[in-house]
Backbone as a ProteinNet text record, in pm:
[ID]
protein_1_A
[PRIMARY]
VQLQASGGGLVQAGGSLRLSCAASGFPFDYYAMGWFRQAPGKEREAVSCISSTDGPTYYADSVKGRFTISRDNAEATVSLQMNSLKAEDTAVYYCATVYTSCQPSGYWGQGTQVTVSS
[TERTIARY]
-1795.7	-1669.4	-1597.1	-1495.9	-1402.3	-1281.2	-1203.2	-1028.2	-992.7	-945.9	-877.8	-734.4	-687.6	-566.6	-481.8	-387.9	-337.5	-169.8	-115.7	27.1	95.5	25.8	97.6	158	208.1	247.5	356.1	421.5	541.1	647.3	737.6	880.3	999.4	1109.4	1219.6	1265.8	1305.7	1369.2	1492	1475	1552.5	1489.8	1403.4	1319.6	1233.7	1185.5	1063	923.8	845.8	721.7	653.5	558.1	498.3	329.9	314.9	144.8	94.5	-24	-104.7	-271.3	-332.8	-444.8	-527.3	-646.3	-721.7	-824.8	-832.3	-958.5	-1078.3	-1191.3	-1314.4	-1419.6	-1524.1	-1647.4	-1632.7	-1517.3	-1504.7	-1383.4	-1410.2	-1277.4	-1152.5	-1091.1	-947.2	-856.5	-844	-750.7	-787.7	-881.3	-900.6	-869.5	-823.4	-810.6	-673.6	-605.8	-478.7	-495.9	-389.3	-422	-322.4	-331.2	-224.5	-231	-121.9	-109.8	-111.2	-159.2	-171.1	-147.3	-100.1	-88.8	-107	-147.8	-208.2	-133.6	-27.5	24.8	-51	-38.1	-120.3	-104.5	-197.8	-171.6	-134.9	-111.8	-60.8	-187.2	-179.2	-281.8	-237.8	-331.8	-307.7	-218.9	-117.4	-39.9	1.6	2.7	13	158.6	153.3	269	321.2	297.5	302.8	168.5	190	81.4	117.2	32.6	63.5	-51.9	-14.4	-93	-175.7	-293.4	-379.6	-312.6	-206.8	-142.8	-8.3	15.1	130.5	239.7	229.1	328.3	396.4	361.7	428.4	376.1	465.1	462.5	479.6	443	492.2	519.9	634.3	657.5	678.4	641.2	669.2	817.3	886.4	1036.3	1083.6	976.2	1034.7	1073.7	1010.1	1004.7	1085.6	1131	1200.5	1304	1334.1	1454.5	1423.2	1319.5	1296.8	1164	1060.1	943.6	926.5	856.4	818	681.2	612.3	472.4	456.7	349.4	347.5	188.4	146.5	16.8	0.9	-95.1	-110	-267.5	-282.8	-414.8	-501.7	-423.2	-481.5	-542.9	-491.2	-522.9	-607.8	-612.7	-655.9	-607.5	-469.5	-397.5	-310.9	-292.7	-180.3	-116.9	58.4	127.3	213.8	253.5	371.8	460.8	596.7	710.7	792.8	803.4	844.4	1001.6	1093.8	1228.3	1276.8	1382.4	1460.1	1368.8	1283.3	1158	1235.3	1168.9	1212	1099	1128.8	1012.2	905.8	966.5	872.2	787	795.6	716.1	591.6	598.4	474	355.4	233.4	108.6	15	-120	-209.6	-182.2	-210.2	-160.1	-298.9	-339.7	-458.2	-423.5	-504.4	-522.1	-623.8	-608.6	-701.2	-708.5	-811.3	-827.5	-773.2	-698.6	-662	-676.6	-656.4	-656.8	-496.4	-480	-317.5	-240.8	-286.4	-233.6	-207.1	-257.8	-225.9	-342.1	-435.7	-538.4	-627.2	-700.9	-781.4	-909.5	-957.4	-1074.2	-1210.5	-1212.4	-1323.8	-1345.4	-1250.2	-1272.4	-1152.9	-1198	-1078.2	-1084.4	-957.2	-978.8	-961.6	-956.9	-1002.9	-876.2	-748.3	-633.2	-573	-448.8	-331.7	-262.5	-215.4	-119.7	9.7	103.4	250.2	300.8	385.4	450.4	584	673.7	840.2	895.5	952.5	1033.4	1150.7	1206.2	1336	1443.8
-162.8	-115.3	-234.5	-274.8	-358.3	-344.3	-335.2	-324.1	-459	-575.6	-683.7	-684.7	-640.4	-664.9	-813.1	-840	-983.6	-938.6	-1043.4	-1086.9	-1035.1	-1018.8	-1021.4	-1135.4	-1134.6	-1260.8	-1230.8	-1328.5	-1320.1	-1332.8	-1253.1	-1247.3	-1199.8	-1234.7	-1211.5	-1062.6	-990.7	-870.1	-884.4	-776.7	-782.2	-824.7	-911.1	-962.1	-897.6	-953.3	-876.5	-911.9	-861	-883.7	-808.4	-851.6	-767.4	-786.9	-692.9	-654.7	-605	-663.3	-622.6	-607.9	-503.2	-468.8	-466.7	-570.2	-579.8	-479.8	-385.8	-315.1	-358.2	-317	-351.9	-277.7	-240	-173.2	7.7	46.7	176.6	195	345.2	351.6	356.1	246.2	250.7	343.6	354.9	467.8	605.1	618	773	819.5	704	736.4	714.7	827.4	795.1	699.3	601.9	506.1	505.3	460.6	451	336.3	290.8	226.9	287.3	238.6	283.6	195.4	225	94.8	123.2	45.6	83.4	-31.5	14	-72.4	-62.5	-163	-177.2	-51.8	14.6	131.4	263.8	244.8	388.1	414.9	526.5	610.1	529.6	543.2	506.4	594.6	549	643.4	603	702	694.4	636.1	526.6	456.3	531.2	497	528.4	557.2	642.4	682.1	693.2	668.7	690.5	757.9	848.2	907	815.4	846.9	772	708.6	788.9	786.8	697.8	673.9	591.5	697	804.8	933.8	959	1081.7	1091.5	1012.4	973.2	924.9	977.2	907.9	965.1	852.8	874.4	773.3	831.2	790.5	815.6	806.6	892.9	903.1	756.7	701.6	587.9	450.3	470.5	359.3	401.7	516.2	583.8	491.6	442.8	348	206.2	173.7	49.6	-31.2	72.1	36.8	105.5	25.1	96.3	45.2	143.4	147.5	138.3	66.6	58.1	19.7	45.2	10.1	-33.1	-118.3	-158.5	-141	-28.5	22.5	-77.3	-179.9	-243.6	-367.4	-416.9	-489.9	-462.1	-311	-245.7	-311.5	-291.5	-329.7	-238.5	-233.6	-148.7	-226.4	-247.9	-311.4	-204.6	-306.1	-231.2	-325.3	-293.2	-393.5	-330.2	-418.4	-395.8	-452.6	-408.7	-482.2	-442.3	-513	-465.7	-394.2	-512.1	-502.7	-478.1	-412.4	-402.1	-414	-439.7	-489.4	-350.8	-258.6	-118.7	-139.7	-219	-215.8	-320.8	-369	-474.1	-368.3	-407.8	-342.2	-409.7	-383.9	-382.6	-309.6	-342.1	-260.1	-258.3	-137	-122.6	-50	-96.8	-39.9	77.3	204.4	278.4	393.5	450.3	531.7	678.9	745.9	890	990.6	1120.5	1260.2	1260.7	1342.9	1382.2	1408.9	1456.7	1472.6	1364	1239.7	1128.8	1111.4	1192.2	1185.1	1072.9	995.2	882.4	950.5	890.4	955.5	861	772.7	701.4	569.9	511.2	359.3	284.4	195.2	122.5	-28.9	-118.1	-257.3	-302.2	-421.1	-464.6	-506	-470.1	-478.7	-626.5	-631	-754.6	-734.3	-818	-813.5	-852.8	-763.7	-774.8	-795.3	-886.5	-920.9	-929.5	-865.9	-868.7	-891.5	-1020.1	-1082.1	-1006.5	-973.7	-946.3	-1027.2
-538.8	-499.3	-440.9	-483.2	-395.6	-437	-321.2	-308.4	-246.3	-307.6	-225.4	-214.8	-110.2	-58.4	-32.7	-73.3	-50.9	-66.2	-9.2	7.9	115.4	224.8	399.9	423.6	532.9	570.9	696.2	730.3	836	754.2	783.8	727.3	806.5	813.8	886.6	840.8	948.6	923.7	824.2	739.5	626	494.6	520.6	403.8	330.1	245.9	137.1	123.7	89	69.6	-48.7	-137.1	-215.3	-233.4	-154.9	-147.4	-290.9	-299.5	-434	-393.1	-455	-437.7	-561.5	-569.9	-709	-702.6	-771.2	-777.3	-866.6	-831.9	-913	-891	-958	-941.2	-967.6	-986.7	-1028.3	-1113.8	-1193.7	-1310.3	-1258.5	-1216.2	-1146.8	-1203.1	-1363.8	-1400.5	-1379.7	-1331.6	-1288.9	-1154.7	-1072.5	-922	-895.7	-810.3	-739.5	-622.2	-619.7	-532	-422.8	-327.8	-183.8	-120.1	-32.6	99.3	203.7	321.9	442.8	533.7	643.3	757.5	896.1	974.4	1114.3	1186.4	1290.8	1367	1496.5	1597.8	1703.4	1784.5	1851.6	1936.7	1863.8	1717.8	1687.5	1561.1	1505.7	1421.8	1278	1222.3	1060.9	987.2	908.7	846.9	698.2	609.7	449.2	436	358.2	336.2	206.1	94.1	-43.7	-124.2	-224.8	-297.6	-452.5	-552.9	-667	-764.8	-854.9	-928.6	-1001.4	-1077.1	-1176.2	-1301.2	-1338.1	-1454.3	-1445.9	-1328.4	-1292	-1293.2	-1257.9	-1268.4	-1125.8	-1083.3	-952.2	-831.9	-733.4	-623.1	-498.6	-403.5	-262.4	-181.2	-88.8	-20.2	130.9	235.1	365.9	398.7	484.6	492.9	545	628.6	710.9	585.8	478.1	384.7	257.6	245.3	118	118.9	-33.4	-47.7	-45.7	41.3	77.3	-15.5	-19.6	-45.6	-196	-301.9	-408.5	-458.1	-494.8	-521.1	-697.2	-738.5	-882.9	-928.1	-1019.7	-1061.4	-1215.2	-1230.5	-1358.5	-1410	-1484.1	-1517.1	-1590.7	-1666.6	-1756.7	-1653.2	-1559.5	-1462.5	-1342.8	-1321.8	-1222.7	-1081.2	-1075.6	-947.9	-921.9	-806.9	-743.5	-636.1	-643.2	-573.2	-486	-376.5	-320.7	-283.9	-326.7	-306.7	-186	-97.1	36.4	55.1	58	78	182.2	244	385.6	469.6	491.7	587.2	767.4	832.4	942.7	1056.5	1176.9	1271.9	1289.9	1267.9	1276.9	1179.5	1056.6	943.3	987.7	1098.9	1118.8	1132.2	1044.5	1070.9	985.5	998.6	901.8	762.8	658.3	521.5	464.6	423.9	349.9	218.1	125	-14.7	-20.1	-64.3	-81.8	-187	-236.6	-335.6	-231.3	-292.9	-252.7	-345.6	-274.8	-330.7	-381.6	-487.2	-507.4	-375.4	-273.4	-178.7	-64.4	-126.8	-45.7	76.8	57.4	148.7	122.1	208.2	153.7	112.6	-13	-72.9	-93.1	15.2	9.9	11.9	-87.8	-109.3	-45.8	59.9	125.4	108	101.1	112.2	250.2	250.5	403.8	473.4	410	480.9	495.5	516.3	495.3	616.7	673.7	803.3	749.6	790.4	742	910.8	925.5	1057.4	1008.2	1072	1031	1173.9	1182.1	1304.5	1315.8	1435.4	1442.1	1504.7
[MASK]
++++++++++++++++++++++++++++++++++++++++++++++++++++++++++++++++++++++++++++++++++++++++++++++++++++++++++++++++++++++

């Protein structure tokens, strides 16, 4: 099983980034997927999740209206488009398999750093 996250970087406040996560080694289209983040000194939090069929989604209140999650089951990828970034979005972002409740279900990517300068 492998989840390879990419797309992080340094961006100014108000800017955009697109994170991608390439999955392999498991039946991707059977799994709901999610993005989580962890900032220094803070607990990990769920950012956004999407069902296995590209249906219902979840967004943390702090990112609603700014972030959009999507998936491509044919390519086994899940993406997170992040717009209007704020300094408080700075964190390491991880993709993971999740339950429908958006709780992690076991498989994690390696994380990609997002830094938003104010």
